[in-house]
Phi, psi and omega in degrees: 000185179289134182231135179210143180283348181057023183269334188226345181080359181256004184291143176270127179286143182227161178225119176273120183258149175288165188299320181296313180298314180302310182297320180296312181298314181297319178299316179297317180295321179295322178295317178296317178303317178296322178296319180295318177298323178297320177294320177301316178296322179298319178295315180298329180271006179056044179289162182297138185306315183297323178296318179293315179300323177297317179292322178296321177299320178295323178294315178300320178295318179295321178293320177298320178295318176301313180299320180297316179295313182296317180296317179299313178299320180299313181296313184292337182246287187300309184294314180300315180297316179299317180296316179299330179274001178089007180271085182284350176297340179299327179291317177298317179298318178299314179299317178296320180296316179297320178299319178296320181292334184270006179292000000 
């Protein structure tokens, strides 16, 4: 979960992920990265606008899927752990995060 010494206020929060979660997230990001490179090539090749827009839509869908997986993992691990430790601010942070994602 997120760990901070709380000594200075400058600590970067971190999350240690299990190997399966880590590999899944990295795999998804690499696939998205490849899709973005593909769109760049399409622009460079002067491909038809609708074809490019279709690929951009697929990238947005892949990013939304990535966010759903990451958010679910976050709730099941970080938020649950924080609540068990009595840190109810985690719920407020979660609500703010969901509001940002829904813009």
